[in-house]
C-alpha positions as CSV (number, residue, x, y, z in Angstrom):
1,M,74.6,61.8,18.0
2,R,75.6,65.3,19.3
3,S,79.2,64.2,19.5
4,I,79.2,62.7,16.0
5,L,77.8,66.0,14.5
6,A,80.4,68.0,16.4
7,A,83.1,65.7,15.1
8,G,81.9,66.4,11.6
9,A,82.2,70.1,12.1
10,I,85.6,69.8,13.8
11,A,86.9,67.7,10.9
12,I,86.0,70.4,8.4
13,A,87.6,73.1,10.5
14,A,90.7,71.0,10.8
15,L,91.0,71.1,7.0
16,G,91.7,74.8,7.0
17,L,88.2,76.1,6.6
18,A,87.3,77.3,10.0
19,P,85.5,80.6,9.6
20,T,87.5,83.8,10.1
21,H,86.5,87.3,9.4
22,A,88.6,87.4,6.2
23,S,87.5,84.1,4.8
24,A,83.9,84.8,5.5
25,Q,84.1,87.8,3.2
26,S,85.8,86.0,0.4
27,T,85.0,82.2,0.5
28,L,81.7,80.4,-0.2
29,R,81.7,76.9,1.3
30,I,79.1,74.6,-0.3
31,G,78.2,71.1,1.0
32,L,77.3,68.6,-1.7
33,A,75.4,65.4,-1.1
34,E,77.9,63.3,-3.2
35,D,81.3,63.6,-4.8
36,P,81.0,64.5,-8.5
37,D,82.3,62.3,-11.2
38,V,84.8,63.6,-13.7
39,L,84.8,67.4,-14.3
40,D,84.7,67.1,-18.0
41,P,81.5,68.4,-19.6
42,T,81.7,65.8,-22.4
43,L,82.1,62.8,-20.0
44,A,80.3,63.9,-16.9
45,R,76.8,62.7,-15.9
46,T,76.2,63.5,-12.2
47,Y,73.9,66.1,-10.7
48,V,76.4,67.4,-8.2
49,G,78.9,67.7,-11.1
50,R,76.5,70.1,-12.8
51,I,76.4,72.2,-9.6
52,V,80.2,72.5,-9.8
53,F,80.1,73.2,-13.5
54,A,77.8,76.2,-12.8
55,S,80.8,78.0,-11.5
56,I,83.5,77.0,-13.9
57,C,81.9,76.3,-17.3
58,D,79.5,78.8,-18.9
59,K,77.1,77.5,-21.5
60,L,75.9,78.9,-24.8
61,F,72.4,79.4,-23.2
62,D,70.8,79.2,-19.8
63,I,67.3,79.2,-18.3
64,D,65.5,81.8,-16.2
65,A,63.0,81.2,-13.4
66,K,60.2,80.7,-15.8
67,L,62.2,78.2,-17.9
68,N,62.7,80.6,-20.7
69,I,65.9,80.0,-22.6
70,V,68.2,83.0,-22.3
71,P,71.7,83.8,-23.8
72,Q,74.9,83.2,-21.8
73,L,78.0,82.8,-24.0
74,A,75.7,83.3,-27.0
75,L,74.0,86.6,-27.7
76,S,71.3,85.4,-30.0
77,H,70.2,82.7,-32.4
78,E,68.2,82.3,-35.6
79,T,66.6,79.2,-37.0
80,S,66.0,78.7,-40.7
81,A,62.5,78.3,-42.1
82,D,63.0,74.6,-42.6
83,G,64.4,74.1,-39.1
84,R,67.6,72.5,-40.3
85,E,70.0,75.4,-39.6
86,V,70.6,77.2,-36.4
87,T,72.9,80.3,-36.5
88,I,74.3,81.4,-33.2
89,K,75.8,84.8,-32.6
90,L,78.5,84.7,-29.9
91,R,79.4,87.2,-27.2
92,P,82.6,88.9,-28.3
93,N,85.8,89.2,-26.3
94,V,85.2,86.2,-24.1
95,R,88.3,84.3,-22.8
96,F,88.8,80.9,-21.4
97,H,90.7,80.5,-18.1
98,D,93.9,80.0,-20.0
99,G,93.5,83.2,-21.9
100,E,92.5,81.6,-25.2
101,P,89.6,83.2,-27.1
102,M,86.2,81.7,-26.7
103,D,85.2,82.3,-30.4
104,A,83.4,80.4,-33.1
105,K,86.4,78.1,-33.7
106,A,86.3,77.1,-30.0
107,V,82.6,76.5,-30.1
108,K,83.1,74.2,-33.2
109,F,85.9,72.4,-31.4
110,S,83.8,71.9,-28.2
111,L,80.7,70.7,-30.1
112,D,82.8,68.4,-32.3
113,R,84.4,67.0,-29.1
114,H,81.0,66.4,-27.6
115,L,80.0,64.5,-30.7
116,G,83.2,62.6,-31.4
117,M,85.0,61.9,-28.1
118,Q,85.1,58.3,-27.0
119,G,82.8,57.8,-24.0
120,S,80.9,61.1,-24.6
121,F,77.5,61.3,-22.9
122,R,76.7,64.4,-25.0
123,R,76.8,62.5,-28.3
124,S,73.2,61.3,-28.1
125,E,72.0,64.8,-27.0
126,L,73.6,66.3,-30.1
127,S,73.2,63.4,-32.5
128,V,70.9,65.5,-34.8
129,V,73.8,67.9,-35.5
130,D,75.3,67.0,-38.9
131,A,78.0,69.7,-39.2
132,I,79.2,72.8,-37.4
133,E,80.3,75.7,-39.6
134,V,82.4,78.7,-38.5
135,V,80.8,81.7,-40.3
136,D,83.0,84.4,-38.7
137,P,84.8,84.7,-35.4
138,T,81.6,85.4,-33.5
139,T,79.1,83.4,-35.5
140,V,78.6,79.6,-35.7
141,R,76.1,77.7,-37.7
142,L,74.7,74.3,-36.8
143,K,73.5,72.2,-39.7
144,L,71.0,69.6,-38.6
145,K,70.0,66.2,-40.0
146,A,66.3,67.1,-39.2
147,P,64.5,69.8,-37.3
148,F,65.2,69.4,-33.6
149,A,62.9,71.3,-31.3
150,P,64.9,70.6,-28.0
151,L,68.3,72.0,-29.4
152,L,68.5,75.2,-27.5
153,A,67.3,73.6,-24.3
154,T,70.1,71.0,-24.8
155,L,72.6,73.8,-25.0
156,T,71.6,75.1,-21.6
157,D,73.4,72.1,-20.0
158,R,76.7,70.3,-20.5
159,A,76.3,70.0,-24.2
160,G,76.4,73.8,-24.3
161,M,79.5,74.1,-22.2
162,M,82.6,75.3,-24.1
163,V,86.1,74.1,-23.3
164,S,89.4,75.6,-24.2
165,P,90.7,73.8,-27.4
166,K,94.3,74.3,-26.3
167,A,93.8,72.8,-22.9
168,A,91.6,70.0,-24.1
169,E,94.0,68.9,-26.8
170,A,96.9,69.0,-24.4
171,A,95.2,67.0,-21.7
172,G,93.3,64.5,-23.8
173,D,91.1,62.3,-21.7
174,R,92.7,63.8,-18.6
175,F,91.0,67.1,-19.2
176,G,88.5,66.5,-16.4
177,A,91.3,66.5,-13.8
178,A,91.9,70.2,-14.5
179,P,89.1,71.6,-16.6
180,V,89.6,74.9,-18.5
181,C,86.3,76.6,-19.4
182,A,84.9,80.2,-19.7
183,G,83.0,80.5,-16.4
184,P,83.2,83.0,-13.6
185,Y,85.6,80.8,-11.6
186,R,88.6,78.8,-12.6
187,F,89.6,75.4,-11.3
188,V,92.3,75.3,-8.6
189,E,92.4,71.8,-7.1
190,R,90.4,68.6,-6.3
191,V,90.9,66.1,-3.6
192,Q,88.6,63.1,-4.2
193,Q,85.9,62.7,-1.6
194,D,87.2,65.9,0.2
195,R,87.0,69.1,-1.7
196,I,86.9,70.9,-5.0
197,V,88.3,74.5,-5.0
198,V,87.8,77.2,-7.6
199,E,88.7,80.9,-7.6
200,R,87.4,84.0,-9.2
201,F,88.5,84.5,-12.8
202,A,89.7,88.0,-13.2
203,D,88.9,88.2,-17.0
204,Y,85.4,86.8,-16.8
205,W,83.1,88.5,-19.3
206,D,80.7,89.5,-16.6
207,K,83.2,90.0,-13.9
208,D,81.5,93.0,-12.2
209,K,78.8,90.6,-11.0
210,V,81.3,88.2,-9.3
211,S,82.4,89.3,-5.9
212,I,83.2,86.1,-3.9
213,D,86.9,85.2,-4.3
214,R,86.8,81.5,-3.8
215,I,84.4,78.6,-3.6
216,V,85.1,75.3,-1.8
217,Y,82.7,72.4,-2.6
218,R,82.7,69.7,0.0
219,P,81.1,66.3,-0.6
220,I,79.4,65.2,2.7
221,A,77.1,62.2,2.0
222,D,75.4,62.3,5.4
223,S,72.7,64.9,5.2
224,T,72.5,65.2,9.0
225,V,76.2,66.0,9.2
226,R,75.9,68.4,6.2
227,L,73.2,70.4,8.1
228,A,75.1,70.3,11.3
229,N,78.1,71.9,9.6
230,L,75.8,74.6,8.1
231,K,74.3,75.4,11.5
232,A,77.8,75.5,13.1
233,G,79.1,78.0,10.5
234,Q,81.5,75.5,8.8
235,L,79.4,75.6,5.6
236,D,77.6,78.5,4.0
237,L,75.2,76.5,1.7
238,I,74.0,72.9,1.5
239,E,72.1,71.2,-1.3
240,R,69.3,68.7,-0.7
241,P,68.8,68.7,3.0
242,L,66.3,66.1,4.2
243,A,62.6,67.0,3.9
244,T,62.3,66.0,7.5
245,D,64.9,68.6,8.4
246,V,62.8,71.5,7.0
247,P,61.1,72.4,10.3
248,E,64.5,72.6,12.0
249,I,66.0,74.8,9.3
250,K,63.0,77.1,9.3
251,K,63.3,77.6,13.1
252,D,67.0,78.7,12.8
253,R,67.1,82.5,12.5
254,N,70.5,82.3,10.9
255,L,69.4,80.2,7.9
256,T,67.3,80.6,4.8
257,L,65.5,77.8,3.0
258,Q,64.6,77.9,-0.7
259,S,62.5,75.3,-2.4
260,V,61.2,74.7,-5.9
261,T,59.7,71.6,-7.7
262,E,62.4,69.8,-9.6
263,L,62.5,69.4,-13.4
264,G,63.5,65.8,-12.9
265,Y,61.9,62.8,-11.3
266,Q,62.5,60.0,-8.8
267,G,61.6,56.5,-9.8
268,M,62.5,52.8,-10.3
269,T,64.2,51.7,-13.4
270,L,63.4,48.0,-14.3
271,N,65.7,45.6,-16.2
272,V,63.6,44.2,-19.1
273,A,66.3,43.1,-21.6
274,N,69.7,43.9,-20.2
275,G,71.5,40.5,-19.7
276,D,70.6,37.5,-17.7
277,A,69.2,39.5,-14.8
278,A,66.3,40.4,-17.0
279,K,65.2,36.8,-17.5
280,N,62.6,36.8,-14.8
281,P,58.8,37.7,-14.7
282,L,59.5,41.3,-13.9
283,G,61.7,41.8,-17.0
284,Q,59.6,39.6,-19.3
285,S,56.1,40.7,-18.5
286,A,54.5,44.1,-18.6
287,K,51.7,42.8,-16.4
288,V,54.2,42.1,-13.6
289,R,55.7,45.5,-14.0
290,R,52.3,47.1,-13.7
291,A,51.5,44.9,-10.8
292,L,54.5,46.3,-9.0
293,E,53.3,49.8,-9.8
294,L,49.9,49.1,-8.4
295,A,51.4,47.8,-5.2
296,I,52.9,51.2,-4.5
297,D,51.1,54.1,-2.8
298,R,52.9,57.2,-4.0
299,D,51.0,59.6,-1.7
300,A,51.9,57.4,1.3
301,I,55.6,57.6,0.3
302,N,55.4,61.4,0.2
303,Q,53.7,61.7,3.5
304,V,55.8,59.1,5.4
305,T,59.2,60.0,4.0
306,F,58.9,63.6,3.0
307,N,56.3,65.2,5.3
308,G,54.1,65.8,2.2
309,L,56.5,68.3,0.7
310,F,57.1,66.4,-2.6
311,T,54.8,65.7,-5.6
312,P,53.5,62.2,-6.2
313,A,53.7,61.5,-10.0
314,N,53.7,58.8,-12.7
315,Q,55.4,60.5,-15.7
316,W,58.7,62.0,-16.7
317,V,57.3,65.5,-16.1
318,A,55.4,66.8,-13.0
319,P,51.6,67.0,-13.1
320,D,51.6,70.8,-13.3
321,N,54.0,70.7,-16.3
322,A,52.4,71.7,-19.7
323,W,53.7,68.5,-21.2
324,Y,52.0,66.2,-18.7
325,D,49.6,63.7,-20.2
326,K,46.4,64.3,-18.2
327,R,44.8,61.2,-19.8
328,N,47.0,59.1,-17.5
329,P,46.7,60.5,-14.0
330,V,48.6,59.1,-11.1
331,P,47.2,55.6,-10.3
332,G,46.2,54.8,-6.8
333,R,47.3,51.7,-4.9
334,D,45.3,48.6,-5.7
335,V,46.8,45.4,-4.1
336,A,43.9,43.2,-5.3
337,A,44.5,44.3,-8.9
338,A,48.2,43.8,-8.5
339,K,47.7,40.2,-7.3
340,K,45.4,39.5,-10.2
341,L,48.0,40.7,-12.7
342,L,50.6,38.5,-11.1
343,A,48.3,35.5,-11.3
344,E,47.6,36.3,-15.0
345,A,51.3,36.4,-15.6
346,G,51.7,33.0,-14.0
347,V,53.5,34.2,-10.9
348,K,52.3,31.8,-8.1
349,A,54.8,32.4,-5.4
350,S,56.5,35.4,-3.8
351,L,58.6,37.0,-6.6
352,A,62.2,37.9,-5.4
353,I,63.6,41.1,-7.0
354,D,67.2,42.3,-6.7
355,F,66.4,45.9,-5.7
356,M,69.5,48.1,-6.1
357,V,69.3,51.3,-4.0
358,P,71.8,54.2,-3.8
359,N,73.3,54.8,-0.4
360,N,71.6,57.9,0.9
361,P,69.1,58.2,3.8
362,E,66.0,59.3,2.0
363,T,66.3,56.9,-0.9
364,R,66.9,54.0,1.5
365,Q,63.8,55.0,3.4
366,V,61.7,55.2,0.2
367,A,63.0,51.7,-0.8
368,E,62.0,50.3,2.6
369,V,58.5,51.7,2.2
370,I,58.3,50.2,-1.3
371,Q,59.6,46.9,0.1
372,A,56.8,46.7,2.7
373,M,54.1,47.7,0.2
374,A,55.2,45.4,-2.5
375,A,55.4,42.4,-0.1
376,E,51.6,42.7,0.4
377,A,51.1,42.1,-3.3
378,G,53.5,39.2,-3.7
379,F,56.9,40.8,-4.3
380,D,60.1,40.1,-2.3
381,M,62.1,43.3,-2.8
382,K,65.6,42.4,-1.7
383,I,67.3,45.8,-1.1
384,R,70.9,46.0,-2.1
385,V,72.5,49.3,-1.0
386,V,75.3,50.6,-3.3
387,E,77.3,53.8,-3.8
388,F,75.8,55.9,-6.5
389,A,78.6,55.5,-9.0
390,T,78.7,51.8,-8.4
391,G,75.0,51.6,-9.1
392,L,75.4,53.3,-12.4
393,S,78.1,50.8,-13.4
394,E,75.9,47.9,-12.3
395,A,73.0,49.3,-14.2
396,E,75.0,49.6,-17.4
397,Q,76.2,46.0,-17.1
398,G,72.6,44.8,-16.4
399,R,73.5,43.5,-12.9
400,Y,70.2,44.5,-11.3
401,Q,66.4,43.9,-11.6
402,A,65.1,47.1,-10.1
403,F,67.1,50.3,-9.5
404,M,66.0,53.3,-7.5
405,L,67.3,56.0,-9.9
406,A,66.8,59.7,-9.8
407,W,67.1,62.1,-12.8
408,S,67.9,65.8,-12.2
409,G,65.7,66.9,-15.1
410,R,66.0,69.2,-18.1
411,P,63.8,72.2,-19.2
412,D,62.6,70.5,-22.3
413,P,60.8,67.1,-21.9
414,D,63.0,65.5,-24.4
415,G,65.8,65.5,-21.9
416,N,63.7,63.5,-19.4
417,I,62.5,60.8,-21.7
418,Y,64.4,60.3,-25.0
419,S,67.7,58.8,-23.8
420,F,65.8,56.6,-21.3
421,A,63.2,55.1,-23.6
422,K,64.7,55.1,-27.1
423,T,66.1,51.8,-28.3
424,N,69.8,51.7,-27.3
425,G,69.5,55.1,-25.7
426,P,72.5,55.8,-23.5
427,L,70.4,56.0,-20.3
428,N,68.1,53.1,-21.3
429,Y,69.6,50.9,-18.6
430,G,66.6,48.4,-18.8
431,K,67.2,48.0,-22.6
432,F,63.5,48.5,-23.4
433,S,62.8,48.6,-27.1
434,S,59.6,49.5,-29.1
435,P,59.5,50.6,-32.8
436,D,56.2,52.5,-32.1
437,L,57.8,54.3,-29.2
438,D,60.9,55.1,-31.1
439,Q,58.9,56.6,-33.9
440,A,56.9,58.7,-31.5
441,L,60.1,59.9,-29.8
442,E,61.5,61.0,-33.1
443,E,58.2,62.8,-33.9
444,S,58.5,64.7,-30.6
445,R,61.9,66.0,-31.7
446,T,61.1,67.0,-35.3
447,A,57.6,68.4,-34.9
448,T,57.7,72.1,-35.7
449,T,54.7,73.2,-33.5
450,R,54.0,72.8,-29.8
451,E,50.7,71.0,-30.6
452,G,52.6,68.5,-32.8
453,R,55.1,67.8,-30.1
454,K,52.3,67.3,-27.5
455,A,50.6,64.8,-29.8
456,A,53.8,62.9,-30.2
457,Y,54.4,62.8,-26.4
458,D,50.8,61.4,-25.9
459,K,51.8,58.6,-28.3
460,V,54.9,58.1,-26.2
461,A,52.8,57.8,-23.0
462,D,50.5,55.3,-24.6
463,V,53.4,52.8,-25.0
464,W,55.8,53.8,-22.2
465,L,53.4,54.1,-19.3
466,K,51.8,50.7,-20.2
467,D,54.8,48.6,-21.1
468,G,57.9,50.6,-20.3
469,S,60.8,50.1,-17.9
470,V,60.5,53.0,-15.5
471,I,58.0,53.4,-12.7
472,Y,57.9,57.1,-11.8
473,L,57.2,57.8,-8.2
474,Y,57.5,61.5,-7.3
475,H,59.1,64.8,-8.0
476,R,61.2,66.3,-5.3
477,A,61.0,69.8,-3.8
478,M,64.5,70.9,-4.6
479,L,65.8,72.3,-1.3
480,I,68.7,74.6,-0.7
481,A,69.6,75.9,2.8
482,H,72.1,78.7,3.3
483,T,73.3,81.1,5.8
484,N,71.7,84.5,5.9
485,K,75.1,86.0,5.3
486,L,74.8,84.8,1.7
487,K,72.9,87.4,-0.4
488,G,71.6,87.2,-4.0
489,F,70.9,83.5,-4.3
490,T,67.9,82.4,-6.3
491,L,67.0,78.8,-6.7
492,L,65.7,77.9,-10.2
493,P,63.9,74.6,-11.1
494,D,67.0,72.8,-12.2
495,G,68.4,73.1,-8.7
496,M,71.8,74.5,-9.8
497,V,73.8,76.9,-7.5
498,R,74.4,79.8,-9.8
499,V,77.2,81.9,-8.3
500,V,77.1,85.1,-10.4
501,G,75.6,87.9,-8.4
502,L,76.2,86.2,-5.0
503,K,77.7,88.2,-2.1
504,M,78.8,87.2,1.4
505,N,78.1,89.8,4.1
């Protein structure tokens, strides 16, 4: 094992990133758990992609440590009394990496692109936007089909990332191969499965707070190798080290560990109506789905796999979140009740389930624990390990019955539930559909008070937690480990690596 880890470190050094005095002062090397998908804010959908976007694509708004929404490319906003118009004042004199102005016309172009481009994953997030109006060079007005409470929160992520109209029009659907945005760093190169390189943008609007010259993102799927390279000085920061590695990190005087409960969740998505694979008791019976849930001990998963660092949960937000439905606490394991539900559903023999699991160590271990637990209730969970991107494709095509699927989370609860539970939602891989649930989801978006939204989400819980197609399991402690030479890093609940204000000693 020691020789394997050394080989990983040597391999990175051989690629031109061995630490020297000069590069340590000017280069930040970040180890990612996966290789991102396309670097186009309109088409992208991976968590690690969002980490890279944090350096190259500023958004209209961002969040702070308390999940307050704060301006970024925007300066301020104003919502009309009826909630159907949102006027956004933009930061003046902002430039894209190609020198083009980041003005109201560019914002309209970017939002229209999110809404209209074929394959856009932002379309559903912004579907309530009816029209975008350029008021003046630094003012844009969004006209909505209905009041939409999550709008500003939506604009703190990829839907709020602005792209250069000139570059996007020239590149077409190839824009993601060389993105041009308005962030603190500009894209330099990408070698698939090896590295993404960005360099400091001299004309960034907040350039005085950007001091590191270059950032190199390296996808290293093996978390043990990722940590080994951090300890060896070949990387400066790694995301998502294993929970079981926390004691080792804390013992290393040269490293700092930061942790925060994630906004997202980890769970199992079940295929209830997506093709032939759904035509089995798990897909056709809510009783069988609840039996599978009752076979699982969430606290045991947390203790066995994560040393008790994570938060067992059963909803799309964590138990300490203000939107959590306290009427439905985390259920305990009840094998007898699970067997009874299976019998009521007419399941008389061990039920085989195609259990698709992304290829990373922690997720595989969780799947193995679930496999053992479920077997005691009468489920034969046949684990099928796939690469993450492959798993998403399989899920879209309905080629699965259960899928261990994580969600990185959004500051507003709408981002954690609407696209997954709404009929024909873009992330509703199980194809669950309920008119009552759809109505409650719409109410959660259009309600003009917090109390009204909470009441709507309680209605969502009444349907989704009983009959739905996701079994929520836990919320991770988002872990970032970095060298003590890196100063100024603060981990927020979305887990992003924000690079403005960072310095390398």
